C-alpha positions as CSV (number, residue, x, y, z in Angstrom):
1,G,-8.7,-41.2,15.3
2,E,-9.4,-37.7,14.0
3,L,-8.1,-38.4,10.5
4,A,-10.4,-41.5,10.2
5,M,-13.3,-39.4,11.5
6,A,-12.5,-36.7,9.0
7,D,-12.4,-39.2,6.1
8,T,-15.7,-40.7,7.2
9,I,-17.4,-37.3,7.4
10,E,-16.0,-36.4,4.0
11,T,-17.3,-39.6,2.5
12,A,-20.8,-39.1,4.1
13,L,-20.9,-35.5,2.8
14,A,-20.0,-36.7,-0.7
15,M,-22.7,-39.4,-0.6
16,R,-25.2,-36.8,0.6
17,Q,-24.3,-34.5,-2.3
18,M,-24.7,-37.3,-4.8
19,L,-28.1,-38.2,-3.5
20,T,-29.4,-34.6,-3.6
21,T,-27.9,-34.1,-7.0
22,G,-29.5,-37.4,-8.2
23,E,-32.9,-36.2,-6.9
24,S,-32.8,-33.2,-9.3
25,E,-32.1,-35.4,-12.3
26,P,-35.3,-35.3,-14.5
27,N,-35.9,-39.0,-14.7
28,A,-35.5,-39.5,-11.0
29,A,-37.5,-36.3,-10.1
30,A,-40.4,-37.8,-12.1
31,Q,-40.6,-40.8,-9.8
32,K,-42.1,-40.2,-6.4
33,Q,-40.7,-43.4,-5.0
34,A,-37.1,-42.5,-6.0
35,I,-37.4,-39.1,-4.4
36,E,-38.8,-40.6,-1.2
37,E,-36.0,-43.1,-1.0
38,G,-33.4,-40.4,-1.7
39,D,-34.9,-38.2,1.0
40,R,-34.9,-41.2,3.5
41,R,-31.2,-41.8,2.8
42,V,-30.3,-38.1,3.0
43,D,-32.1,-38.0,6.4
44,S,-30.2,-41.1,7.5
45,L,-26.9,-39.5,6.5
46,D,-27.8,-36.3,8.3
47,R,-28.5,-38.2,11.5
48,G,-25.1,-40.0,11.1
49,L,-23.3,-36.7,10.5
50,E,-25.0,-35.2,13.6
51,T,-23.9,-38.1,15.7
52,L,-20.3,-37.9,14.5
53,K,-20.3,-34.1,15.2
54,N,-21.5,-34.7,18.7
55,E,-18.9,-37.5,19.3
56,M,-16.1,-35.2,18.0
57,E,-17.3,-32.4,20.3
58,L,-17.4,-34.7,23.3
59,R,-13.9,-36.0,22.5
60,R,-12.6,-32.5,22.3
61,A,-14.2,-31.5,25.6
62,I,-12.9,-34.6,27.4
63,T,-9.4,-34.1,25.9
64,S,-9.4,-30.4,26.9
65,N,-10.7,-31.2,30.4
66,S,-8.1,-33.9,30.9
67,L,-5.3,-31.6,29.7
68,L,-6.4,-28.9,32.1
69,K,-6.6,-31.3,35.0
70,T,-3.1,-32.7,34.2
71,L,-1.6,-29.2,34.1
72,E,-3.3,-28.3,37.4
73,R,-2.0,-31.4,39.1
74,Q,1.5,-30.8,37.7
75,E,1.4,-27.3,39.0
76,I,0.3,-28.5,42.5
77,R,3.1,-31.1,42.4
78,N,5.7,-28.5,41.4
79,S,4.6,-26.0,44.1
80,G,4.7,-28.8,46.7
81,N,8.1,-30.0,45.6
82,Q,9.6,-26.5,45.8
83,L,8.5,-26.2,49.4
84,M,9.9,-29.6,50.3
85,Q,13.2,-29.6,48.4
86,K,16.2,-28.6,50.3
87,G,19.7,-28.2,49.0
88,N,21.9,-31.2,49.9
89,G,25.1,-29.1,49.6
90,A,26.4,-31.1,46.7
91,D,27.5,-27.9,44.9
92,E,29.3,-26.7,48.0
93,K,31.0,-30.1,48.5
94,M,32.2,-30.1,44.9
95,G,33.5,-26.6,45.2
96,G,35.4,-27.6,48.4
97,L,37.0,-30.5,46.5
98,E,38.1,-28.3,43.7
99,Q,39.6,-25.8,46.1
100,K,41.5,-28.6,47.9
101,E,42.9,-29.8,44.6
102,D,44.0,-26.3,43.7
103,E,45.8,-25.9,47.0
104,R,48.0,-29.0,46.3
């Protein structure tokens, strides 16, 4: 997701740069209609880039919030499990078996 988004942004920035560079070309600069069209397209790219930026910020915020909630829930589960878990004496039973075998 993020790699595709980065590629899209990189392409849009390159297109924007080409348009602004093209507007400064003497033949294009002399044609008012060409400059207006270039400006319109640059504005469109700027809006698209702003939208992508907002989307990326929202995704980061959601991911960060989800991660924090997951960690909080895990911490609550862990603290609850520590209170509820009781030893079943398995280690003591194994130790007792080993001692009996040693006595033989």
